[in-house]
C-alpha positions in Angstrom: -9.1 -10.2 14.6 -10.6 -13.5 13.4 -14.3 -13.6 14.1 -14.2 -17.4 14.4 -12.0 -17.1 17.5 -13.6 -16.5 20.9 -13.0 -13.1 22.3 -10.4 -13.7 24.9 -8.8 -11.1 27.1 -5.2 -11.3 28.1 -4.9 -13.5 31.1 -8.5 -14.8 30.8 -9.1 -17.6 33.2 -9.9 -21.0 31.7 -7.7 -20.9 28.7 -4.9 -23.5 28.5 -1.4 -22.7 27.3 -2.1 -24.8 24.2 -5.2 -22.7 23.4 -3.2 -19.5 23.8 -0.4 -20.9 21.5 -3.0 -21.9 18.9 -4.6 -18.5 19.0 -1.2 -16.8 18.6 -0.4 -19.1 15.7 -3.8 -18.2 14.0 -3.2 -14.5 14.6 0.3 -14.8 13.2 -0.9 -16.5 10.0 -3.7 -13.9 9.6 -1.2 -11.1 10.0 1.2 -12.7 7.5 -1.6 -12.9 4.9 -2.5 -9.3 5.5 1.1 -8.2 5.1 1.4 -10.1 1.8 -1.7 -8.3 0.5 -0.4 -4.9 1.7 3.0 -5.6 0.1 1.4 -6.4 -3.2 -0.8 -3.3 -3.2 2.2 -1.1 -2.3 4.3 -2.6 -5.1 1.4 -2.0 -7.5 0.9 1.6 -6.5 4.6 2.5 -6.5 5.5 0.9 -9.8 6.1 4.1 -11.8 6.5 2.2 -15.1 3.0 0.7 -15.0 1.6 4.0 -13.8 3.2 5.7 -16.8 1.8 3.1 -19.1 -1.7 3.3 -17.6 -1.7 7.2 -17.7 0.2 7.8 -20.9 -2.1 10.5 -22.2 -2.1 12.4 -19.0 1.6 12.2 -18.8 2.1 13.6 -22.3 -0.3 16.5 -21.6 1.5 17.3 -18.4 5.0 17.1 -19.9 3.8 19.3 -22.8 2.3 21.9 -20.5 5.5 22.0 -18.4 7.5 22.4 -21.6 5.5 25.3 -22.7 5.7 27.0 -19.3 9.5 26.6 -19.1 9.9 27.8 -22.7 7.7 30.8 -22.0 9.6 31.7 -18.9 12.9 31.4 -20.7 11.6 33.6 -23.6 10.5 36.3 -21.1 13.9 36.3 -19.4 15.8 36.9 -22.6 13.9 40.1 -23.3 
């Protein structure tokens, strides 16, 4: 909630329809901004290409380890 808005309860006496509409509009704008920030953060975190670029060394080490494990398992099965 916006700290600049008065704390109003649903159906609070003394608020005009115009005040309620204004408050709804402000809340809607605040929510839209929050959604844009969240959408950007989700896109950043789920972009696998940038994650691979940022963690290239870790990715190479992991792929190498998996390769050795799979190779070792295949070598044991052939015995």
